N, C-alpha and C positions, 0 to 999 in steps of 0.2 A: 716721404714718410719713412722713418726708420723701421725696418722689420726686426722684431725681436723674436728669436727662436724660442719654441716651446721645448723645455728640457725637463727631465725628471730629476728633482733634487733629492738628495739623501737627507735623512733626519738629522739635521745639525743646526747649530746656531750660526747664522751668517751675520757678521758685523759689516754693514754696508755704508760706505761713505756716500754722502749726498752733496749736491752743489752748495757752494757758499755764497752765491749771489746770482749767477746766471744759470738758469735751469738747464742749459745745454752743456754745462760743465759736469757731466756724469759719464761714467764708462758704460760701454755696451754690456759688459759683464754684470754691472750693478743693475741695469735695467732688466736683464734676463732673470737675475735672482728675484728682483721685486715682482716681476710678472708671474713667476712660477712657484714662489714659496706659498706655504699654506697660510701663513699669518705674518703680518708686519707689526712689530712692536715699535711704536714711535713716540718721540718726545711730545709732539703736539699733532693730533690727527688732522687738524685743519691745514697745517703747513704741509704735511705729507700728502694730503689729498690734492693740493695744488700741483705738486710734482707728478703724482700719478695721473692726474687728469691731463696734464700737458702731454704725457706720453701714452694716453689712452689705456692705462693699466687699471684693471679692476682687481682689487685685492681686499682681503679682510684685514682691518686695522684694529689694534688695541693700544690704548695709551700706556706709556712707560716713561716714568720720570724719576727724579731723585727721591721722591716721597712715595713711590709705589710700595705698598705693603709686601712684606716678605711672603705672605701666603699667596699673593698674586704671582710673584716671581716663581715660587715653587710649582704653581699650576702651569706656568710656561715651560718649566723644565720637564714636568710630567708629559706635556704634549710632545716634546722632542723624543722622550723615552718611548712614547707610543707610536713613533714613526712620522711625526709632523716636522716640517722644515719651517724655521722661524728666522725672519730677517729683522735685525735690530738697526734702527736708523735714528739719527738725531735730526734736529731742524736744519742744520747746516754743517757740513764737514764730516769728520770722522767721529763716530760715537766713542765715548769714554774720554776723549781729550777735552777736558772741562765740560763734558756733557754726560748725561746719564748712561748707565750700562754696566758699570763696574760690579755692582752686586749680582746682577744676572750672570755675568761671565764667571765670577767666583763660584756661584752655585753650579753652573754647568761644568766647570773644571772639577769640582768636588764629586760630581756624578760621572766623571770620565767621559763626558760628551765632547764631540768634536766642535771646535770653534774655527770658522773659516772667515778670515778677514778679507774683505773686498776693497782693495785700495781705491783711492780717488782723491778728490780735493781735500786740502788741509790748509786751514787758515794760518797755521803756524809757519809752514814752509812758504806759502804764498806771500805772506807779509815779510818774511825774512829776505827772500830773494829780491824784493822790490825796495828794501829799506836802505841799501847802501852799507849795511853792516857786514862784517865778515861772516861768511857762511861756513868757514872751516870748523868751528866749534860753536855750539849755541846751547843755551839752557832755557828750557820752557818752564816758566814759573806759574802758569795758569792765571787765575784772577787774583788781583790784589785784594786784601781784606778791606771791607767798607769803612771800618772804624779807623780813625787816624792813628791812634796809638798802636793798634795791631798792625796797621800798614807800615808804620815806621820800623817796628821790630822785625817785621817780615823782610823789609828791604835791608836792614842791618845784617840779617843772617846771610844775605846774598852778596855782601860787599866784597868778599875775597874771590868770587868766581871770576876767572880769567877767560871769559868768552862773551859773545853777544847774548844779551838777556832778552827774552821775549815774554811779554805779559799780555793777557786779555784784559780789556777794560770796557765798561759800559760807556757809550758816547755821552750819556747824561752826567757822568761823573768826571769827565776829562778836565773840566774847568775848576774842580775842587782841589 
């Protein structure tokens, strides 16, 4: 069993990368932050509970997603200002990379709060290094628009980029 140190965290927003498939693909530092923070803001509490349960971590969770009301985000910022440490996680990979978190980070920056990124798995780089595409330069375009006309216009805007292009796509839409 992995022993995770008890550490005292400072009141900051920690952006914690989580596994993108295998629960063992997480850093020791990330586990330490998750174990010792005051609150974990997560995309889906059910997904994060599975990760925490696997590592026997008990933590207070709060949901955080793209549609989280600004008032709830402001309450999280106030918690940090009052001395609490908050870890932000997404369901898989690094928060903010086609995942929730941007609005919370912007609010934290406006309040001059420290933001500490905790590196780890990234679907972007993981897929790139296994693709056979050049890794010298790449452009991450996120998710393609769902509607065909918007998708075509989106791709037309990228036609002159001279590097490997990386997109996220739902498996359900790959045949469309």
